[in-house]
ZAPA-586824 format. One line per 4 residues: number of its first residue (from 1); their letters; for each residue x, y, z of N, C-alpha, C. Coordinates in nm, 2 decimals, padded with zeros to 4 digits. Layout:
N
NUM = A = X,Y,Z,X,Y,Z,X,Y,Z; ...
***
This chain:
167
1 = MSTP = 01.03,-01.39,-01.00,00.97,-01.32,-00.92,01.07,-01.21,-01.02; 01.04,-01.08,-01.02,01.13,-00.98,-01.04,01.24,-00.92,-00.95; 01.35,-00.88,-01.00,01.47,-00.84,-00.87,01.40,-00.70,-00.80; 01.47,-00.68,-00.75,01.46,-00.59,-00.66,01.46,-00.42,-00.80
5 = EEIE = 01.60,-00.42,-00.85,01.58,-00.32,-00.96,01.50,-00.32,-01.07; 01.41,-00.43,-01.12,01.31,-00.43,-01.23,01.16,-00.37,-01.13; 01.12,-00.42,-01.00,01.07,-00.38,-00.99,01.01,-00.25,-00.88; 01.13,-00.16,-00.84,01.16,-00.04,-00.85,01.16,00.08,-00.97
9 = GRVR = 01.20,00.00,-01.01,01.19,00.07,-01.18,01.05,00.09,-01.16; 00.98,-00.02,-01.24,00.87,00.00,-01.24,00.76,00.12,-01.17; 00.81,00.10,-01.05,00.73,00.23,-00.91,00.77,00.38,-00.99; 00.91,00.37,-01.01,00.97,00.55,-01.07,00.88,00.56,-01.20
13 = TALE = 00.90,00.48,-01.27,00.80,00.47,-01.43,00.65,00.52,-01.33; 00.58,00.42,-01.28,00.45,00.50,-01.25,00.47,00.64,-01.22; 00.52,00.68,-01.13,00.52,00.84,-01.03,00.57,00.90,-01.11; 00.65,00.89,-01.24,00.68,00.95,-01.32,00.54,00.99,-01.45
17 = ELGI = 00.50,00.89,-01.46,00.41,00.87,-01.60,00.23,00.91,-01.52; 00.23,00.89,-01.39,00.14,00.94,-01.29,00.14,01.08,-01.27; 00.26,01.18,-01.29,00.26,01.33,-01.23,00.29,01.30,-01.08; 00.35,01.27,-01.00,00.33,01.26,-00.85,00.44,01.34,-00.84
21 = AGWE = 00.41,01.41,-00.82,00.47,01.51,-00.77,00.52,01.51,-00.59; 00.72,01.61,-00.60,00.76,01.64,-00.45,00.78,01.49,-00.40; 00.79,01.38,-00.46,00.86,01.23,-00.37,00.95,01.25,-00.38; 01.04,01.18,-00.22,01.12,01.16,-00.21,01.12,01.01,-00.20
25 = WIEI = 01.26,00.94,-00.27,01.29,00.81,-00.26,01.36,00.74,-00.07; 01.36,00.71,-00.04,01.42,00.66,00.06,01.47,00.49,00.05; 01.62,00.50,00.04,01.72,00.43,00.02,01.74,00.37,00.14; 01.71,00.26,00.21,01.73,00.15,00.35,01.75,00.03,00.29
29 = DPQY = 01.84,-00.03,00.45,01.88,-00.15,00.40,01.78,-00.24,00.37; 01.74,-00.35,00.33,01.64,-00.44,00.31,01.58,-00.46,00.43; 01.70,-00.53,00.55,01.63,-00.58,00.67,01.57,-00.51,00.75; 01.50,-00.37,00.73,01.43,-00.26,00.81,01.26,-00.24,00.68
33 = GDTA = 01.28,-00.35,00.54,01.22,-00.34,00.52,01.05,-00.27,00.58; 01.04,-00.39,00.68,00.92,-00.43,00.76,00.89,-00.32,00.81; 00.76,-00.23,00.81,00.75,-00.09,00.84,00.79,-00.06,00.99; 00.78,-00.13,01.09,00.76,-00.09,01.23,00.90,-00.12,01.25
37 = DFCQ = 00.96,-00.19,01.20,01.14,-00.17,01.18,01.19,-00.09,01.14; 01.14,-00.05,00.99,01.19,00.10,00.97,01.16,00.21,01.00; 01.04,00.28,01.03,01.03,00.34,01.17,01.12,00.37,01.23; 01.17,00.24,01.34,01.23,00.23,01.47,01.38,00.30,01.38
41 = QYGY = 01.43,00.24,01.31,01.54,00.25,01.23,01.58,00.37,01.21; 01.52,00.42,01.11,01.52,00.52,01.01,01.45,00.66,01.10; 01.36,00.67,01.23,01.37,00.77,01.28,01.22,00.81,01.29; 01.13,00.73,01.18,01.01,00.78,01.10,00.88,00.81,01.25
45 = DLPH = 00.81,00.86,01.21,00.68,00.77,01.33,00.58,00.70,01.28; 00.52,00.57,01.32,00.44,00.52,01.22,00.30,00.59,01.19; 00.27,00.69,01.22,00.13,00.76,01.21,00.17,00.77,01.06; 00.28,00.85,01.04,00.33,00.88,00.90,00.28,00.78,00.77
49 = SANT = 00.37,00.63,00.83,00.36,00.53,00.77,00.22,00.46,00.72; 00.20,00.42,00.55,00.10,00.36,00.53,00.16,00.24,00.49; 00.07,00.10,00.52,00.04,00.01,00.43,00.02,00.01,00.35; 00.01,-00.06,00.24,-00.06,-00.10,00.11,-00.11,-00.32,00.17
53 = IIVA = -00.19,-00.32,00.15,-00.23,-00.46,00.19,-00.32,-00.46,00.07; -00.27,-00.61,00.06,-00.37,-00.67,-00.07,-00.44,-00.82,00.02; -00.57,-00.75,-00.02,-00.72,-00.80,00.06,-00.79,-00.88,-00.11; -00.79,-01.03,-00.03,-00.83,-01.14,-00.09,-01.00,-01.16,-00.07
57 = SKRG = -01.08,-01.26,-00.18,-01.22,-01.29,-00.20,-01.18,-01.45,-00.12; -01.26,-01.50,00.01,-01.23,-01.64,-00.02,-01.36,-01.74,-00.05; -01.44,-01.64,-00.09,-01.56,-01.76,-00.13,-01.60,-01.68,-00.34; -01.66,-01.76,-00.36,-01.67,-01.72,-00.50,-01.62,-01.71,-00.62
61 = PAAH = -01.59,-01.62,-00.73,-01.47,-01.57,-00.79,-01.38,-01.52,-00.73; -01.19,-01.53,-00.72,-01.13,-01.50,-00.74,-01.16,-01.31,-00.74; -01.16,-01.24,-00.61,-01.10,-01.09,-00.62,-01.03,-01.02,-00.57; -00.99,-00.95,-00.58,-00.87,-00.88,-00.45,-00.90,-00.70,-00.52
65 = CAGI = -00.85,-00.71,-00.39,-00.76,-00.51,-00.37,-00.68,-00.46,-00.33; -00.67,-00.40,-00.32,-00.56,-00.32,-00.25,-00.63,-00.21,-00.11; -00.57,-00.26,00.02,-00.63,-00.11,00.13,-00.51,00.01,00.14; -00.52,00.08,00.13,-00.40,00.14,00.18,-00.47,00.24,00.35
69 = VRAC = -00.36,00.20,00.45,-00.40,00.32,00.61,-00.29,00.30,00.69; -00.28,00.37,00.76,-00.21,00.41,00.83,-00.07,00.27,00.92; -00.01,00.27,00.94,00.04,00.16,01.05,-00.01,00.15,01.12; -00.07,00.27,01.21,-00.10,00.22,01.28,-00.25,00.24,01.31
73 = DRLD = -00.29,00.20,01.20,-00.45,00.16,01.21,-00.48,00.00,01.14; -00.57,-00.02,01.19,-00.60,-00.22,01.12,-00.74,-00.14,01.01; -00.67,-00.28,00.87,-00.78,-00.22,00.80,-00.90,-00.28,00.83; -01.05,-00.27,00.80,-01.17,-00.31,00.81,-01.20,-00.44,00.76
77 = VNKR = -01.10,-00.56,00.74,-01.12,-00.63,00.60,-01.28,-00.68,00.64; -01.29,-00.73,00.80,-01.46,-00.77,00.80,-01.61,-00.71,00.75; -01.58,-00.58,00.79,-01.69,-00.52,00.76,-01.68,-00.42,00.56; -01.60,-00.29,00.66,-01.59,-00.22,00.52,-01.51,-00.28,00.38
81 = VRGL = -01.41,-00.38,00.36,-01.36,-00.37,00.24,-01.43,-00.51,00.17; -01.51,-00.61,00.28,-01.60,-00.71,00.20,-01.67,-00.62,00.16; -01.75,-00.51,00.24,-01.83,-00.48,00.16,-01.86,-00.39,00.04; -01.72,-00.30,00.02,-01.62,-00.28,-00.08,-01.61,-00.32,-00.22
85 = MGVS = -01.61,-00.48,-00.17,-01.52,-00.57,-00.25,-01.68,-00.67,-00.36; -01.81,-00.67,-00.24,-01.88,-00.69,-00.28,-01.89,-00.87,-00.25; -01.83,-00.90,-00.15,-01.80,-01.01,-00.14,-01.89,-01.10,00.01; -01.92,-01.24,-00.04,-01.93,-01.26,00.15,-01.84,-01.30,00.22
89 = RASF = -01.69,-01.33,00.17,-01.56,-01.38,00.25,-01.48,-01.30,00.22; -01.42,-01.25,00.31,-01.30,-01.17,00.22,-01.16,-01.18,00.32; -01.02,-01.18,00.27,-00.95,-01.20,00.48,-00.78,-01.13,00.35; -00.72,-01.06,00.43,-00.60,-01.11,00.38,-00.49,-01.21,00.28
93 = ASAE = -00.48,-01.10,00.21,-00.43,-01.20,00.10,-00.25,-01.27,00.16; -00.25,-01.40,00.17,-00.13,-01.44,00.21,-00.01,-01.39,00.17; 00.10,-01.40,00.17,00.25,-01.35,00.12,00.27,-01.38,00.04; 00.23,-01.53,-00.02,00.29,-01.55,-00.17,00.13,-01.55,-00.28
97 = ETRD = -00.02,-01.51,-00.24,-00.08,-01.49,-00.32,-00.06,-01.23,-00.34; -00.02,-01.25,-00.25,00.02,-01.07,-00.26,00.16,-01.03,-00.37; 00.25,-01.13,-00.37,00.37,-01.14,-00.42,00.27,-01.17,-00.60; 00.21,-01.28,-00.61,00.19,-01.32,-00.79,00.07,-01.17,-00.81
101 = VTGM = -00.03,-01.12,-00.69,-00.15,-01.07,-00.75,-00.03,-00.90,-00.82; 00.07,-00.88,-00.75,00.17,-00.76,-00.74,00.31,-00.73,-00.78; 00.36,-00.92,-00.77,00.47,-00.86,-00.84,00.58,-00.80,-00.69; 00.55,-00.74,-00.60,00.64,-00.70,-00.52,00.66,-00.74,-00.39
105 = MIGG = 00.77,-00.67,-00.32,00.83,-00.77,-00.26,00.79,-00.77,-00.09; 00.72,-00.81,-00.05,00.63,-00.84,00.10,00.75,-00.74,00.22; 00.70,-00.65,00.27,00.76,-00.52,00.34,00.79,-00.42,00.21; 00.73,-00.43,00.08,00.77,-00.30,00.02,00.67,-00.28,-00.09
109 = VTAL = 00.54,-00.36,-00.09,00.41,-00.35,-00.11,00.37,-00.20,-00.10; 00.35,-00.16,-00.30,00.34,00.04,-00.26,00.17,-00.04,-00.40; 00.10,00.10,-00.36,00.01,00.12,-00.43,00.07,00.19,-00.58; 00.18,00.19,-00.59,00.18,00.28,-00.65,00.28,00.16,-00.81
113 = ALPE = 00.16,00.12,-00.90,00.23,00.04,-01.03,00.18,-00.07,-01.00; 00.06,-00.12,-00.91,00.01,-00.20,-00.92,-00.05,-00.27,-01.01; -00.10,-00.41,-01.02,-00.20,-00.42,-01.17,-00.32,-00.34,-01.25; -00.29,-00.26,-01.36,-00.41,-00.29,-01.40,-00.52,-00.28,-01.34
117 = GLPI = -00.67,-00.23,-01.31,-00.76,-00.26,-01.27,-00.81,-00.29,-01.13; -00.69,-00.33,-01.04,-00.70,-00.35,-00.90,-00.78,-00.25,-00.89; -00.91,-00.25,-00.79,-00.90,-00.16,-00.73,-00.86,-00.08,-00.60; -00.86,00.01,-00.58,-00.76,00.03,-00.43,-00.84,00.15,-00.38
121 = YADA = -00.81,00.13,-00.23,-00.91,00.19,-00.14,-00.81,00.25,-00.04; -00.81,00.40,-00.01,-00.72,00.45,00.06,-00.82,00.51,00.12; -00.73,00.47,00.31,-00.89,00.49,00.43,-00.81,00.70,00.42; -00.95,00.75,00.42,-00.96,00.89,00.44,-00.88,00.96,00.55
125 = RLME = -00.84,00.88,00.65,-00.80,00.94,00.70,-00.64,00.99,00.69; -00.56,00.88,00.56,-00.46,00.94,00.52,-00.45,01.12,00.47; -00.56,01.18,00.46,-00.54,01.35,00.37,-00.49,01.44,00.51; -00.53,01.37,00.62,-00.50,01.44,00.75,-00.36,01.45,00.77
129 = MDYI = -00.26,01.43,00.69,-00.12,01.45,00.74,-00.08,01.50,00.63; 00.08,01.53,00.67,00.07,01.63,00.55,00.23,01.57,00.48; 00.22,01.44,00.54,00.30,01.33,00.40,00.30,01.20,00.49; 00.30,01.11,00.40,00.31,00.97,00.45,00.45,00.90,00.37
133 = ILGA = 00.47,00.83,00.39,00.62,00.70,00.38,00.50,00.56,00.32; 00.56,00.56,00.21,00.47,00.37,00.15,00.61,00.31,00.13; 00.60,00.23,00.11,00.65,00.14,00.04,00.68,00.14,-00.09; 00.79,00.14,-00.18,00.84,00.10,-00.30,00.81,00.02,-00.39
137 = GSRS = 00.80,-00.08,-00.35,00.76,-00.24,-00.45,00.85,-00.31,-00.39; 00.98,-00.29,-00.37,01.08,-00.41,-00.31,01.09,-00.35,-00.15; 01.24,-00.44,-00.10,01.25,-00.41,00.00,01.33,-00.27,00.08; 01.40,-00.21,-00.02,01.55,-00.21,00.00,01.48,-00.01,-00.05
141 = GKLK = 01.36,-00.01,-00.05,01.36,00.17,-00.04,01.17,00.22,00.02; 01.16,00.32,00.00,01.07,00.36,00.01,01.02,00.54,-00.03; 00.92,00.51,-00.04,00.86,00.63,-00.06,00.85,00.77,00.01; 00.85,00.82,00.04,00.77,00.96,00.09,00.69,01.07,00.01
145 = MAPR = 00.60,01.09,00.07,00.50,01.17,-00.04,00.42,01.24,-00.01; 00.34,01.36,-00.07,00.22,01.42,00.05,00.05,01.32,00.03; -00.01,01.27,00.12,-00.14,01.18,00.04,-00.19,01.21,-00.04; -00.28,01.36,-00.09,-00.32,01.40,-00.18,-00.24,01.35,-00.30
149 = ELEK = -00.10,01.31,-00.33,-00.04,01.29,-00.48,-00.15,01.12,-00.49; -00.21,01.03,-00.41,-00.29,00.95,-00.41,-00.37,00.95,-00.50; -00.43,01.05,-00.52,-00.59,01.07,-00.59,-00.54,01.04,-00.76; -00.38,01.10,-00.78,-00.38,01.07,-00.95,-00.36,00.96,-00.96
153 = LPGL = -00.39,00.80,-00.87,-00.37,00.68,-00.92,-00.49,00.61,-00.94; -00.51,00.60,-01.09,-00.64,00.55,-01.14,-00.69,00.45,-01.09; -00.82,00.46,-01.08,-00.90,00.37,-00.98,-00.89,00.36,-00.79; -00.84,00.48,-00.73,-00.83,00.48,-00.61,-00.93,00.56,-00.57
157 = EFIE = -01.00,00.54,-00.44,-01.11,00.61,-00.35,-01.05,00.59,-00.26; -01.02,00.73,-00.20,-01.03,00.77,-00.08,-01.19,00.71,-00.02; -01.24,00.64,00.13,-01.31,00.64,00.19,-01.28,00.64,00.37; -01.41,00.66,00.35,-01.40,00.68,00.51,-01.45,00.60,00.57
161 = GLSI = -01.37,00.55,00.72,-01.39,00.41,00.79,-01.33,00.32,00.74; -01.25,00.32,00.68,-01.16,00.18,00.63,-01.06,00.08,00.71; -01.04,00.22,00.82,-00.98,00.13,00.89,-01.05,00.17,01.06; -01.00,00.07,01.15,-01.01,00.06,01.29,-00.86,00.15,01.30
165 = SAE = -00.85,00.24,01.42,-00.80,00.32,01.50,-00.70,00.21,01.60; -00.62,00.22,01.60,-00.57,00.14,01.67,-00.45,00.18,01.81; -00.51,00.33,01.79,-00.46,00.46,01.93,-00.60,00.44,02.02
***
């Protein structure tokens, strides 16, 4: 497993290489790496936070994708994501599988610096936000950026109805 510094280095390199503009790195105490804890501790609201979730096929050949949704919403794995992946069964990847696929820490997974070729689906509702907070790969940081900057990620598609509103 990579160190937090190595993971964060990959994320910072991705930010530069992709030309992501106007991002802010927020240093945090690792004990507040989980989204709800982060928001409560640092005064950000949950709808501005976005979770990057790895989904795995459960039948047939192994397949994975990443989904990005507002932290207050639920990723629609059973219908929307499964259909996008073209598989009969899919579910959230386990913590171990997520670490293996991404090389990142649970509580810090980000759409930046994911393995090449991994499909990334982002909920179209993210574009309604003036900014979003994403993981930074480790539990020691978060990224604040405009959601439109996600369009620069190779393989990312904005998808209507990717999530189910929890509000």
